[in-house]
VEXDREN-2710 file (C-alpha; in Angstrom, 1 decimal):
% VEXDREN-2710
k/r/px/py/pz
1/MET/11.6/-9.0/34.7
2/THR/10.1/-9.5/31.3
3/HIS/13.0/-9.2/28.7
4/PRO/16.3/-11.2/28.2
5/SER/18.3/-8.1/29.2
6/ASP/16.7/-8.3/32.6
7/PHE/18.4/-11.7/33.3
8/PRO/22.0/-12.7/34.0
9/ASP/22.2/-14.8/30.8
10/TRP/20.1/-16.5/28.1
11/GLY/19.7/-19.7/30.1
12/HIS/18.0/-17.9/33.0
13/PHE/15.7/-16.2/30.6
14/LEU/14.6/-19.5/29.0
15/GLU/14.1/-21.0/32.4
16/ALA/11.8/-18.2/33.3
17/GLN/10.0/-18.3/30.0
18/GLY/9.3/-22.0/30.5
19/VAL/10.5/-25.1/28.6
20/ASP/7.1/-25.7/26.9
21/PHE/6.1/-22.2/25.9
22/ARG/8.9/-21.4/23.4
23/PRO/8.5/-24.5/21.2
24/ALA/4.7/-24.3/21.3
25/TYR/4.9/-20.6/20.3
26/PHE/7.2/-21.3/17.3
27/ASP/5.1/-24.2/16.2
28/LEU/2.1/-21.9/16.1
29/ALA/4.0/-19.1/14.5
30/ARG/5.1/-21.3/11.6
31/ALA/1.5/-22.3/11.1
32/TYR/-0.5/-19.1/11.7
33/GLY/2.0/-16.2/11.7
34/THR/3.1/-13.9/14.5
35/ASP/0.4/-11.2/13.8
36/PHE/-2.3/-13.7/14.8
37/LEU/-0.4/-14.8/17.9
38/ASP/0.3/-11.3/19.0
39/PHE/-3.4/-10.5/18.8
40/ILE/-4.6/-13.5/20.7
41/CYS/-2.0/-12.9/23.4
42/ALA/-2.7/-9.1/23.3
43/PHE/1.0/-8.5/23.0
44/ASP/2.4/-5.3/21.7
45/GLY/6.0/-5.4/22.9
46/LYS/8.9/-4.2/20.7
47/TRP/10.8/-7.6/20.5
48/GLY/8.0/-10.1/20.1
49/ILE/6.4/-12.4/22.7
50/ASP/9.2/-15.0/22.1
51/HIS/11.6/-12.5/23.7
52/SER/9.4/-11.9/26.7
53/ILE/8.2/-13.7/29.8
54/PRO/4.5/-14.6/29.1
55/THR/1.7/-14.0/31.7
56/ASP/-0.2/-17.0/33.0
57/ALA/-3.1/-16.1/30.6
58/GLN/-0.7/-16.0/27.6
59/ARG/0.7/-19.4/28.5
60/SER/-2.8/-20.8/28.7
61/VAL/-3.8/-19.3/25.4
62/ILE/-0.7/-20.6/23.6
63/SER/-1.3/-24.1/25.1
64/GLU/-4.9/-24.1/24.0
65/ALA/-4.1/-22.9/20.5
66/ARG/-1.4/-25.6/20.1
67/ALA/-3.7/-28.3/21.2
68/LEU/-6.3/-27.2/18.6
69/MET/-3.6/-27.1/15.9
70/ILE/-2.5/-30.6/16.7
71/SER/-6.1/-31.9/16.6
72/MET/-6.6/-30.4/13.2
73/GLN/-3.5/-31.9/11.7
74/GLU/-5.5/-35.2/11.4
75/ILE/-7.7/-33.6/8.7
76/ALA/-6.2/-35.0/5.5
77/ASP/-7.7/-32.7/2.9
78/SER/-5.8/-29.3/3.0
79/ASN/-8.9/-27.3/2.0
80/ASP/-11.0/-28.8/4.7
81/ARG/-8.2/-28.2/7.2
82/ARG/-7.9/-24.5/6.2
83/ILE/-11.7/-24.0/6.7
84/THR/-11.7/-25.9/9.9
85/THR/-8.8/-23.9/11.2
86/ALA/-10.6/-20.7/10.4
87/ARG/-13.7/-21.8/12.2
88/GLN/-12.0/-23.3/15.2
89/LEU/-9.5/-20.5/15.9
90/ALA/-11.3/-17.4/14.7
91/GLY/-15.0/-18.4/14.1
92/TYR/-17.9/-17.7/16.4
93/VAL/-18.2/-20.1/19.4
94/ALA/-21.7/-20.1/21.0
95/GLY/-20.5/-21.0/24.4
96/LEU/-18.2/-18.0/24.4
97/GLY/-20.6/-15.5/22.8
98/THR/-17.8/-14.4/20.5
99/SER/-15.0/-15.9/18.5
100/ARG/-12.3/-17.9/20.2
101/ALA/-9.6/-15.5/19.0
102/ASN/-11.4/-12.5/20.5
103/ASP/-12.0/-14.5/23.7
104/TRP/-8.3/-15.3/24.0
105/HIS/-7.5/-11.6/23.2
106/GLN/-9.7/-10.4/26.1
107/ARG/-8.4/-13.1/28.5
108/CYS/-4.9/-11.8/27.9
109/GLY/-5.9/-8.2/28.6
110/GLY/-6.7/-6.9/25.1
111/ARG/-8.8/-3.8/25.1
112/VAL/-12.2/-4.4/23.6
113/PRO/-15.0/-1.8/23.8
114/GLU/-18.3/-2.8/25.1
115/THR/-20.4/-3.5/22.0
116/THR/-24.2/-3.9/22.3
117/ASP/-26.7/-4.7/19.6
118/ASP/-29.2/-1.8/19.3
119/GLY/-30.8/-3.2/16.2
120/THR/-28.9/-1.1/13.6
121/VAL/-26.8/-2.1/10.7
122/GLU/-23.9/-0.2/12.3
123/ALA/-24.2/-2.2/15.6
124/ALA/-24.2/-5.5/13.7
125/PHE/-21.0/-4.5/11.8
126/ARG/-19.3/-3.5/15.0
127/ILE/-20.0/-6.9/16.5
128/LEU/-18.7/-8.7/13.5
129/ALA/-15.6/-6.5/13.2
130/ARG/-14.8/-7.3/16.8
131/ASP/-15.3/-11.0/16.5
132/PHE/-13.6/-11.5/13.2
133/LEU/-10.4/-9.4/13.6
134/GLY/-8.6/-12.5/14.6
135/PHE/-9.8/-14.3/11.4
136/ARG/-8.4/-11.5/9.3
137/LEU/-5.0/-11.8/10.9
138/LEU/-5.1/-15.6/10.5
139/GLY/-5.8/-15.2/6.7
140/THR/-6.4/-18.9/5.9
141/THR/-9.6/-18.6/3.7
142/HIS/-12.5/-16.4/2.6
143/ILE/-14.6/-14.7/5.2
144/ALA/-17.7/-16.6/4.1
145/ALA/-16.3/-19.6/5.9
146/VAL/-17.0/-17.9/9.2
147/LEU/-19.5/-15.1/8.5
148/ASP/-22.6/-17.2/7.9
149/ALA/-22.2/-19.2/11.1
150/HIS/-22.3/-16.0/13.3
151/PRO/-25.7/-15.5/14.9
152/ILE/-25.7/-11.8/14.1
153/ALA/-25.2/-12.5/10.3
154/ASP/-28.9/-13.3/9.6
155/SER/-29.9/-10.2/11.4
156/LEU/-27.4/-8.2/9.6
157/PHE/-28.5/-9.3/6.2
158/SER/-32.1/-8.5/7.2
159/ARG/-31.2/-5.0/8.3
160/PHE/-28.9/-4.7/5.3
161/THR/-31.6/-5.5/2.9
162/ASP/-33.8/-2.8/4.3
163/ASP/-31.1/-0.2/4.1
164/GLU/-32.4/2.0/1.3
165/PRO/-29.2/3.8/0.3
166/LEU/-27.3/0.6/0.0
167/GLY/-29.9/-1.0/-2.2
168/ARG/-30.3/2.1/-4.5
169/MET/-27.9/1.1/-7.2
170/PHE/-29.5/-2.4/-7.4
171/LYS/-33.0/-0.9/-7.6
172/GLU/-32.0/1.6/-10.3
173/ALA/-30.1/-1.0/-12.4
174/VAL/-33.1/-3.3/-12.4
175/ALA/-35.5/-0.5/-13.2
176/CYS/-33.5/0.4/-16.3
177/SER/-32.9/-3.2/-17.5
178/THR/-34.6/-4.2/-20.8
179/ALA/-34.0/-7.9/-20.1
180/THR/-36.9/-10.3/-20.3
181/GLY/-37.7/-13.8/-19.0
182/PRO/-38.1/-15.5/-15.7
183/GLU/-34.7/-14.4/-14.3
184/ALA/-35.4/-10.7/-15.2
185/GLN/-38.8/-10.9/-13.6
186/MET/-37.2/-12.3/-10.4
187/ASP/-34.8/-9.3/-10.4
188/LYS/-37.7/-6.9/-10.8
189/GLU/-39.5/-8.4/-7.8
190/ASN/-36.3/-8.6/-5.7
191/PRO/-33.7/-6.1/-7.0
192/ARG/-31.2/-7.1/-4.4
193/TRP/-31.0/-10.5/-5.9
194/ALA/-29.7/-9.1/-9.2
195/ALA/-26.1/-9.5/-10.1
196/LEU/-24.7/-6.1/-11.3
197/PHE/-21.7/-5.4/-13.5
198/PRO/-20.9/-1.7/-12.7
199/LEU/-18.0/0.2/-14.2
200/TRP/-16.1/2.3/-11.6
201/SER/-14.2/5.4/-12.3
202/ASP/-10.9/3.7/-11.4
203/GLY/-11.5/1.3/-14.3
204/ASN/-12.6/-1.7/-12.2
205/ARG/-15.5/-3.7/-13.5
206/SER/-16.5/-6.8/-11.7
207/THR/-19.7/-8.7/-10.6
208/LEU/-21.4/-7.0/-7.7
209/LYS/-23.9/-9.1/-5.5
210/PHE/-25.7/-7.5/-2.7
211/HIS/-25.1/-10.4/-0.3
212/ASP/-21.3/-10.1/-0.9
213/ILE/-21.1/-6.5/0.3
214/PRO/-20.9/-7.2/4.1
215/GLY/-18.0/-9.6/3.7
216/ASP/-16.2/-7.1/1.5
217/ILE/-16.7/-4.3/4.0
218/LEU/-15.5/-6.4/6.9
219/HIS/-12.5/-7.7/5.0
220/SER/-11.5/-4.2/3.7
221/ALA/-11.2/-2.2/7.0
222/VAL/-7.7/-0.8/7.6
223/VAL/-6.4/1.4/10.3
224/THR/-3.8/4.1/10.4
225/LYS/-2.3/2.9/13.7
226/TYR/-2.3/-0.7/14.9
227/ALA/-1.5/-2.1/18.4
228/ALA/-2.1/-5.8/18.9
229/ASN/-3.5/-5.2/22.4
230/ASP/-5.7/-2.3/21.4
231/ALA/-6.9/-2.6/17.7
232/VAL/-10.5/-3.7/18.0
233/GLU/-12.1/-0.3/18.3
234/ALA/-10.1/1.3/15.5
235/VAL/-11.1/-1.6/13.2
236/GLN/-14.8/-1.2/14.2
237/ASN/-14.7/2.5/13.4
238/SER/-13.0/1.8/10.1
239/THR/-15.7/-0.8/9.2
240/VAL/-18.6/1.6/10.0
241/ALA/-16.8/4.3/7.9
242/LEU/-16.7/1.9/5.0
243/LEU/-20.4/1.2/5.4
244/GLU/-21.2/4.9/5.1
245/LEU/-18.9/5.1/2.0
246/ALA/-20.8/2.1/0.5
247/ARG/-24.1/3.9/1.0
248/ASN/-22.8/7.0/-0.7
249/LEU/-21.4/5.1/-3.6
250/SER/-24.6/3.1/-4.1
251/ALA/-26.5/6.4/-4.1
252/GLY/-24.4/7.5/-7.1
253/GLU/-22.4/10.1/-5.3
254/THR/-18.7/10.9/-6.0
255/VAL/-16.8/10.1/-2.8
256/SER/-13.4/10.8/-1.6
257/THR/-11.7/7.6/-0.6
258/ALA/-8.1/6.4/-0.2
259/THR/-5.8/4.7/-2.6
260/TYR/-3.3/2.6/-0.6
261/VAL/0.3/2.3/-2.0
262/GLY/2.9/0.0/-0.5
263/LEU/6.3/1.6/-0.6
264/ALA/9.3/-0.7/-0.4
265/GLY/12.6/0.3/1.0
266/LEU/11.3/3.0/3.3
267/ARG/10.2/3.2/6.9
268/LEU/9.3/5.9/9.4
269/GLU/11.7/6.4/12.2
270/ASP/10.3/5.6/15.6
271/SER/10.0/9.3/16.6
272/VAL/7.9/10.0/13.5
273/GLU/4.3/8.8/14.0
274/ALA/3.1/9.7/10.5
275/ILE/3.6/12.3/7.9
276/GLY/0.5/14.3/6.8
277/LEU/0.7/16.2/3.6
278/GLU/-1.9/17.8/1.4
279/GLY/-3.9/15.0/-0.2
280/ILE/-1.4/12.4/0.9
281/ARG/-0.4/10.7/4.2
282/LEU/2.5/8.4/5.0
283/ARG/2.1/5.9/7.8
284/ARG/3.5/2.7/9.1
285/SER/2.1/-0.5/7.6
286/THR/-0.1/-2.7/9.8
287/PRO/-1.0/-6.4/9.7
288/LEU/-4.3/-5.4/8.0
289/ASP/-2.4/-4.0/4.9
290/PRO/-1.3/-6.3/2.1
291/GLY/2.1/-7.8/2.2
292/CYS/4.0/-9.5/-0.7
293/LEU/3.5/-13.0/-1.7
294/ASN/7.2/-13.9/-1.7
295/GLY/7.3/-13.6/2.1
296/THR/10.7/-11.8/2.1
297/THR/10.0/-8.3/0.8
298/GLN/8.9/-6.2/3.8
299/ILE/6.6/-3.3/3.4
300/TRP/7.0/-0.9/6.3
301/MET/5.4/2.2/4.9
302/ILE/2.0/2.9/3.3
303/ALA/1.1/6.0/1.3
304/GLU/-2.6/7.0/1.4
305/ILE/-3.6/9.2/-1.6
306/ASP/-6.9/11.0/-1.6
307/THR/-8.9/9.7/-4.6
308/GLU/-12.3/10.4/-6.1
309/LEU/-14.5/7.4/-6.9
310/ARG/-17.9/6.8/-8.3
311/TYR/-19.7/4.3/-10.6
312/LEU/-19.9/5.3/-14.2
313/ASP/-22.5/2.9/-15.5
314/ASN/-24.6/0.4/-13.6
315/LYS/-26.3/-2.5/-15.4
316/VAL/-27.7/-5.9/-14.5
317/GLN/-25.1/-8.5/-15.5
318/PRO/-26.3/-10.3/-18.6
319/PHE/-25.7/-14.0/-19.2
320/ASN/-25.9/-16.1/-22.4
321/HIS/-27.7/-19.4/-22.8
322/HIS/-24.7/-21.2/-21.3
323/ASP/-25.2/-19.3/-18.1
324/THR/-21.9/-17.5/-18.4
325/LEU/-21.0/-13.8/-18.6
326/ASP/-21.8/-12.3/-22.0
327/ILE/-18.4/-10.8/-22.8
328/THR/-19.9/-8.7/-25.6
329/PHE/-21.3/-6.5/-22.8
330/VAL/-17.9/-5.6/-21.4
331/GLY/-17.1/-2.6/-23.6
332/ARG/-17.3/1.0/-22.4
333/SER/-18.0/4.3/-24.0
334/ALA/-15.4/6.8/-25.1
335/GLU/-16.5/9.2/-22.4
336/HIS/-16.1/6.6/-19.7
337/THR/-12.7/5.5/-21.1
338/GLU/-11.5/9.1/-20.8
339/ILE/-12.7/9.3/-17.2
340/VAL/-10.9/6.1/-16.3
341/GLU/-7.7/7.2/-18.1
342/THR/-7.9/10.5/-16.3
343/HIS/-8.2/8.7/-13.0
344/ARG/-5.2/6.5/-13.8
345/ARG/-3.1/9.4/-15.0
346/PHE/-3.9/11.4/-11.8
347/LEU/-3.0/8.5/-9.6
348/ALA/0.2/7.7/-11.5
349/SER/1.2/11.3/-11.3
350/GLN/0.5/11.7/-7.6
351/LEU/2.5/8.6/-6.8
352/GLU/5.4/9.5/-9.1
353/ARG/5.6/13.0/-7.6
354/LEU/5.4/11.7/-4.1
355/ARG/8.3/9.3/-4.7
356/PHE/10.3/12.1/-6.3
357/SER/9.6/14.4/-3.4
358/VAL/11.0/11.8/-1.0
359/LEU/14.0/11.5/-3.2
360/LEU/14.6/15.3/-3.1
361/SER/13.9/15.5/0.6
362/SER/16.5/12.9/1.5
363/GLY/19.3/15.1/0.3
364/VAL/22.1/14.7/-2.3
365/ASP/24.3/12.1/-0.7
366/ASP/21.7/9.6/0.7
367/ALA/19.1/9.2/-2.0
368/LEU/16.0/7.6/-0.5
369/ALA/14.4/5.9/-3.5
370/SER/11.3/3.7/-3.3
371/ASN/9.2/1.5/-5.6
372/ALA/5.5/0.8/-5.3
373/THR/4.7/-2.8/-4.5
374/PHE/1.0/-2.6/-4.6
375/THR/-1.7/0.0/-5.4
376/MET/-5.3/-0.5/-4.4
377/ILE/-8.3/1.8/-3.9
378/ALA/-10.7/1.5/-0.9
379/ASN/-14.0/0.5/-2.6
380/PRO/-16.2/-1.2/0.0
381/MET/-18.6/-2.3/-2.8
382/THR/-16.0/-4.5/-4.4
383/GLY/-13.5/-5.1/-1.6
384/THR/-10.0/-3.7/-1.3
385/ALA/-7.8/-6.1/-3.2
386/GLU/-5.0/-6.0/-5.7
387/PRO/-2.7/-8.7/-7.2
388/LEU/0.5/-8.6/-5.3
389/GLN/4.0/-8.8/-6.8
390/THR/6.0/-11.9/-6.3
391/ASN/9.3/-11.0/-8.0
392/LEU/10.5/-8.3/-5.5
393/PRO/14.0/-8.5/-4.0
394/HIS/14.6/-9.6/-0.4
395/ASN/15.1/-6.6/1.9
396/SER/15.8/-7.0/5.6
397/SER/16.1/-3.3/6.2
398/ALA/14.8/0.0/4.9
399/HIS/16.0/3.6/4.9
400/GLU/14.3/5.6/7.6
401/LEU/12.4/8.8/7.2
402/ASP/13.3/10.9/10.3
403/GLY/11.8/14.2/11.5
404/GLU/14.2/16.2/9.4
405/ILE/13.1/14.4/6.2
406/ALA/9.4/14.8/7.2
407/ASP/9.9/18.6/7.5
408/ALA/11.7/18.6/4.2
409/LEU/8.8/16.7/2.5
410/SER/6.4/19.4/3.6
411/ILE/8.5/21.8/1.6
412/TRP/9.4/19.7/-1.5
413/LEU/6.0/18.0/-2.1
414/PRO/4.1/21.2/-2.9
415/ARG/6.9/22.3/-5.2
416/VAL/7.0/19.0/-7.0
417/MET/3.2/18.9/-7.2
418/ALA/3.2/22.3/-8.8
419/MET/6.0/21.5/-11.2
420/PRO/5.2/22.0/-14.9
421/GLU/4.7/19.0/-17.1
422/ASN/7.9/19.7/-19.1
423/LEU/9.9/18.7/-16.1
424/SER/8.2/15.3/-15.9
425/LEU/10.5/13.5/-18.2
426/PRO/13.7/14.4/-16.4
427/MET/11.9/13.6/-13.1
428/ARG/11.0/10.1/-14.4
429/ARG/14.5/9.5/-15.6
430/LEU/16.1/10.5/-12.3
431/LEU/13.6/8.3/-10.4
432/ARG/14.4/5.4/-12.7
433/ALA/18.1/5.9/-12.2
434/ALA/17.7/6.1/-8.4
435/ALA/15.1/3.4/-7.7
436/GLU/14.4/1.2/-10.7
437/ARG/17.7/0.3/-12.4
438/ASP/19.6/-2.8/-11.2
439/ASP/22.5/-2.2/-13.7
440/PRO/24.7/0.8/-12.8
441/VAL/25.3/1.7/-16.4
442/ASP/21.5/2.0/-17.0
443/SER/21.3/4.2/-13.9
444/LEU/24.2/6.3/-15.2
445/VAL/22.5/6.7/-18.6
446/ASP/19.1/7.6/-17.2
447/ALA/20.6/10.2/-14.8
448/VAL/22.5/12.0/-17.6
449/VAL/19.2/12.0/-19.6
450/CYS/17.7/13.8/-16.6
451/TRP/20.6/16.4/-16.8
452/GLU/19.8/16.9/-20.5
453/GLY/16.1/17.2/-19.7
454/LEU/16.9/20.1/-17.4
455/PHE/19.6/21.9/-19.4
456/GLY/20.0/20.4/-22.8
457/ALA/20.5/22.8/-25.7
458/THR/22.2/22.9/-29.1
459/PRO/24.8/23.3/-30.3
460/GLU/27.3/21.6/-28.0
461/ILE/24.8/19.9/-25.8
462/SER/27.4/18.4/-23.5
463/PHE/28.9/21.9/-22.9
464/GLN/25.5/23.5/-22.3
465/VAL/24.5/20.8/-19.8
466/THR/27.7/20.6/-17.8
467/GLY/28.3/24.3/-18.0
468/ALA/24.8/25.2/-16.7
469/MET/25.1/22.6/-13.9
470/SER/28.5/23.9/-12.9
471/VAL/27.3/27.5/-12.6
472/LEU/24.1/26.6/-10.9
473/LEU/25.7/24.3/-8.3
474/GLU/28.8/26.4/-7.7
475/PRO/27.6/30.0/-8.1
476/SER/30.5/31.9/-6.5
477/ASP/33.6/29.7/-5.9
478/MET/35.4/29.6/-9.2
479/ALA/37.8/26.9/-8.2
480/SER/35.0/24.6/-7.1
481/ARG/33.1/25.4/-10.3
482/GLU/36.0/24.4/-12.4
483/ALA/36.5/21.1/-10.5
484/LEU/32.8/20.4/-10.8
485/PHE/32.8/21.2/-14.5
486/LYS/35.6/18.7/-15.1
487/GLU/33.8/16.0/-13.1
488/LEU/30.6/16.6/-15.0
489/ARG/32.4/16.5/-18.3
490/ASP/34.2/13.2/-17.4
491/ILE/30.8/11.6/-16.4
492/TYR/29.2/12.9/-19.6
493/ASN/32.0/11.4/-21.7
494/SER/31.8/8.1/-19.8
495/ARG/28.1/7.9/-20.6
496/SER/28.7/8.7/-24.3
497/LYS/31.4/6.0/-24.6
498/VAL/29.2/3.4/-23.0
499/VAL/26.2/4.3/-25.2
500/HIS/28.2/4.3/-28.4
501/GLY/30.2/1.1/-27.5
502/SER/33.6/2.6/-27.5
503/VAL/34.3/1.3/-23.9
504/GLU/33.4/-2.0/-22.4
505/VAL/32.1/-2.0/-18.8
506/GLY/34.3/-4.3/-16.8
507/ALA/37.4/-3.4/-18.8
508/LYS/40.5/-1.8/-17.1
509/LYS/39.5/1.7/-18.2
510/PHE/36.0/1.4/-16.9
511/THR/35.6/-1.2/-14.2
512/HIS/32.3/-2.3/-12.6
513/THR/33.4/-0.3/-9.5
514/ASP/33.8/2.8/-11.7
515/ALA/30.4/2.2/-13.1
516/VAL/28.8/2.0/-9.7
517/ASN/30.6/5.0/-8.3
518/GLN/29.8/7.2/-11.3
519/ALA/26.1/6.1/-11.4
520/GLN/25.7/7.1/-7.7
521/ARG/27.5/10.4/-8.3
522/THR/25.4/11.1/-11.4
523/VAL/22.2/10.6/-9.4
524/ALA/23.5/12.8/-6.6
525/LEU/24.3/15.6/-9.0
526/GLY/20.9/15.2/-10.7
527/ILE/19.2/15.6/-7.3
528/ALA/21.2/18.7/-6.5
529/ALA/20.5/20.2/-9.9
530/PHE/16.8/19.4/-9.7
531/ARG/16.6/20.9/-6.2
532/ALA/18.2/24.1/-7.4
533/VAL/15.8/24.4/-10.3
534/LEU/12.7/24.0/-8.2
535/GLU/14.1/26.5/-5.7
536/SER/14.2/29.1/-8.5
537/PRO/10.8/30.2/-9.8
538/HIS/12.5/31.6/-12.9
539/LEU/14.1/28.3/-13.8
540/THR/11.0/26.3/-13.0
541/SER/8.8/28.4/-15.2
542/GLU/11.0/28.1/-18.3
543/SER/9.1/26.0/-20.9
544/GLU/12.2/24.4/-22.5
545/SER/15.5/23.1/-21.3
546/ARG/17.5/25.3/-23.7
547/LEU/15.8/28.4/-22.2
548/ARG/16.7/27.1/-18.7
549/SER/20.3/26.6/-19.7
550/ARG/20.5/30.1/-21.2
551/ARG/19.1/31.7/-18.1
552/VAL/21.7/29.9/-15.9
553/LEU/24.6/30.7/-18.2
554/LEU/23.6/34.2/-19.4
555/GLY/21.1/35.4/-16.8
556/PHE/18.2/36.0/-19.1
END
């Protein structure tokens, strides 16, 4: 018996769990988080280890971890305490031959592949990825606090320095440098000592130092599927893949990497492992993905968007006589600016159209709208990092994407990706109405603008829009068409009155409840109309909304 449901009552469960285990677990969870505890206990149950009967090994690990936590509470300085915590709980321990976190993980039955050092850079990275997975889940400080103390680190840096592809961009930057003086001479003698300031095709430009690359690679590895009792090998493989990506980038190649996007408000149903689409994948978030800094907004789903990346220019970082960065160097050419802007437009378009495809796939009556909480590109040379939002709302649940929606996505995403640019404005307005507006009146206005973007024409724009939508959505049943036309006309009139100030929201004639209901209905009708347009090649190909309206109403 391992779960509360296996016992007659809660009291019997607590007795079996042990009077000391539960408070010790919660003390540790408050300090270090449940992801770290699940890892050291190699626990991958559905309800959490606090709702299970621990094994003897798990009891021992929790007891040891709590004793260490109590001993470190005596350290007065908070920064010293964070670093000591990282080293004690997740740093290398000579007597164990690994980190304490990894040792605990193995004692509790965690699956760790046999990893031997064959003298290669890859082997060194696999050993470090294994030993420092617990550190990453702990997340108390920078990886430098534990990396340098690992015995394989010196060997890694030696092997790393001799890795010709990794050092190529340093060698080329120094060779092209026109700088003079003692520091420039040192760079020419030892190119890997130089600090570079490359511009990447995603627009990122930051200092790049050769000795920082191992830590960035180790800290950037993510996995598509995570299990607390069987994650080490997947993280090792991801780390080695990033190493190869770094080599290709340093050699000046254009690589295909992933841009990770956190989608709030959505999650995959248990029966759906992942959703693979052309150029885009949707998967569950893992503890190795970013969260949100407010601690309440949950990110359950990650979109991975295939993205091209390369460096555009690569120069040694110049410093002025005050030994600070010379900001006059930061500018970029018009050609590079266009490349960066093209990259950003591509990514924004891919994300926007993905979100819209999810909206159309969810159906008319249950709009599954989502917002991006973070967007970051996997660049092992700079680390995978992005400022995270703090002003997101609390969400204790999310709409689920089931198998039916997954199948629908495979239909709608290609249609939306192929959609002409003239439909982008109504798409954005419908997305804004469904996902981004807190005020129902704003949502109502945006959704009607979407209608106009699809079917707007003069004269009598309201008649053209509502008439075209009525015919399109009710092609054969005249009674239903008439009823829909009247509904559309009433909504359109409500929008006009609100915009022109002839009715006050909250008044008897237009209550807040009326505003909410009409906004939801306006979005639903917008989804239905957009789906109908994209299902018709003739309507999709029309270059203007007036031509689309004419084709619906007149047939040509």
